[in-house]
C-alpha positions in Angstrom: -4.7 104.3 17.1 -6.4 102.2 19.7 -8.4 100.4 17.0 -5.2 99.7 15.0 -3.5 98.3 18.1 -6.4 96.1 18.8 -6.5 94.9 15.2 -2.8 94.0 15.3 -3.4 92.2 18.6 -6.3 90.2 17.1 -4.2 89.4 14.0 -1.3 88.2 16.2 -3.6 86.0 18.2 -5.2 84.5 15.1 -1.7 83.9 13.6 -0.6 82.2 16.8 -3.6 79.9 16.7 -2.9 79.1 13.1 0.6 78.1 13.9 -0.5 76.1 16.9 -3.0 74.3 14.7 -0.3 73.6 12.1 2.0 72.2 14.8 -0.7 69.9 16.1 -1.3 68.7 12.5 2.4 68.0 11.9 2.9 66.3 15.3 -0.1 64.0 14.6 1.4 63.0 11.3 4.8 62.5 12.8 3.4 60.4 15.6 1.7 58.2 13.1 4.8 57.6 11.0 7.2 57.3 13.9 4.9 54.7 15.4 4.6 52.7 12.2 8.3 52.7 11.1 11.7 52.7 12.7 13.1 56.1 13.7 15.9 55.8 11.1 13.4 55.1 8.3 11.2 58.2 8.9 12.4 61.4 7.1 11.3 65.0 7.0 10.3 64.5 3.4 8.1 61.5 4.2 6.4 63.4 7.0 5.8 66.4 4.7 4.4 64.2 2.0 2.0 62.6 4.5 0.9 66.1 5.7 0.6 67.3 2.1 3.1 70.2 2.5 6.5 71.2 1.2 9.3 69.9 3.4 10.6 73.5 3.7 7.5 74.3 5.8 8.5 71.7 8.4 11.9 73.2 8.6 10.2 76.5 9.4 8.8 74.9 12.6 11.6 72.4 13.4 15.3 72.6 12.7 15.7 68.9 11.9 14.2 65.4 12.3 15.5 65.0 15.8 13.9 68.3 16.8 10.5 67.1 15.3 10.9 63.7 17.0 11.5 65.4 20.3 8.5 67.6 19.9 6.4 64.6 18.9 7.4 62.7 21.9 6.9 65.6 24.2 3.4 66.1 22.8 2.4 62.4 23.1 3.7 62.2 26.7 1.9 65.5 27.6 -1.3 64.1 26.3 -0.9 60.9 28.3 -0.1 62.8 31.4 -3.2 65.0 30.9 -5.3 61.8 30.7 -3.7 60.5 34.0 -4.6 63.8 35.6 -8.2 63.6 34.4 -8.6 60.1 35.9 -7.0 61.2 39.2 -9.3 64.2 39.4 -12.5 62.2 38.8 -12.1 59.7 41.5 -11.5 60.0 45.3 -12.2 56.3 46.0 -8.9 54.4 45.5 -10.6 51.4 43.9 -12.5 53.6 41.4 -9.3 55.5 40.6 -7.3 52.4 39.9 -10.2 50.9 38.0 -10.5 54.1 35.9 -6.8 54.0 35.2 -7.0 50.5 33.7 -10.1 51.5 31.8 -8.3 54.5 30.4 -5.6 52.3 29.0 -8.2 50.0 27.4 -10.1 52.9 25.8 -7.0 54.8 24.7 -5.0 51.7 23.6 -4.3 53.0 20.0 -2.7 56.2 21.3 -0.8 54.5 24.2 0.3 51.8 21.8 1.8 54.3 19.5 3.6 56.1 22.4 5.1 52.8 23.7 6.3 52.0 20.2 8.0 55.4 19.9 9.6 55.1 23.4 11.0 51.7 22.4 12.4 53.0 19.2 13.9 56.0 21.0 15.6 53.7 23.5 17.4 51.8 20.8 17.9 54.6 18.3 21.2 55.8 19.7 19.7 59.3 20.0 20.7 60.9 23.3 18.7 63.8 24.6 18.7 64.8 28.3 15.5 66.7 27.7 13.7 63.6 26.3 15.1 61.4 29.1 13.8 63.8 31.6 10.3 63.9 30.0 10.2 60.1 29.9 11.3 59.8 33.5 8.7 62.4 34.6 6.0 60.5 32.7 6.7 57.2 34.5 7.2 59.0 37.9 3.8 60.7 37.6 2.1 57.4 36.7 3.8 55.7 39.6 2.9 58.6 42.0 -0.8 58.5 41.1 -1.1 54.7 41.5 1.1 54.6 44.6 -1.1 57.2 46.3 -4.3 55.3 45.4 -2.8 52.0 46.7 -1.7 53.7 50.0 -5.2 55.3 50.4 -6.7 51.8 49.9 -4.5 50.3 52.5 -5.4 53.0 55.0 -9.1 52.3 54.3 -8.5 48.6 54.9 -9.3 47.7 51.3 -5.9 46.5 50.2 -3.3 44.2 52.0 0.1 45.5 53.1 2.2 45.5 50.0 4.9 48.0 48.8 2.7 50.6 47.1 5.5 51.9 44.8 6.5 48.4 43.6 2.9 47.4 43.0 2.4 50.6 40.9 5.5 49.8 38.9 4.3 46.2 38.4 1.0 47.4 36.9 2.7 50.1 34.8 5.4 47.7 33.4 2.9 45.0 32.5 0.6 47.4 30.8 3.5 48.6 28.7 4.2 44.9 28.0 0.6 44.5 26.6 1.1 47.4 24.3 4.5 46.2 23.2 3.1 42.7 22.5 0.3 44.1 20.4 2.9 45.3 18.0 4.4 41.8 17.8 1.0 40.1 17.7 -1.5 42.5 16.0 -4.4 40.2 16.7 -4.0 40.5 20.5 -7.2 41.7 22.1 -5.8 44.6 24.2 -9.0 45.2 26.2 -9.1 41.5 27.2 -5.4 41.5 28.2 -5.9 44.7 30.2 -8.9 43.1 32.0 -6.9 40.0 32.9 -4.1 42.2 34.3 -6.7 44.2 36.2 -8.0 41.0 37.8 -4.5 39.8 38.7 -3.8 43.2 40.2 -6.9 43.1 42.4 -5.9 39.7 43.7 -2.4 40.9 44.4 -3.8 43.8 46.4 -6.1 41.5 48.3 -9.3 43.2 47.1 -12.5 41.1 47.1 -14.2 41.9 43.9 
């Protein structure tokens, strides 16, 4: 009886892992299509075709396109927030943390670029979801919190001049989004170069001698 119970538990765990893997696969495909096309142009059928499965399988996991879109955005935002947390955990020095934050955007530009595109499409899609709005707000608040704390720590250490830390953080965040958005308009844009220029401007703004 114990062996049977254990076998059922192992089977259930394996099944859960398979489902999680399938979800990851579908979300990756959906992220790609939602970032390449307008929200209205992406269909469950198109996502299923790209994933090489029957559309009915997607409906097993998600009730409709909006549900899949919500899950896709949640997943993309969660991944970005995980990266922010990693950068914050690696650096105690405020200059290194901010520098690492800019570097992360340069290295992960393709993923962040897709996320920004989806956020832009969502904002003009007419789709209203309090859950999604809360996720987006949390995403930007967390980004601002990490940067603001680093700026204040730098000010306490005498490294940065006296500026409004929250406004400075929002300035950097907004202009990084602007770089990612422009890269959709101008595909030839060198994202790393643009990020590096913004980083230099930001250090000047904070009064850091580099």
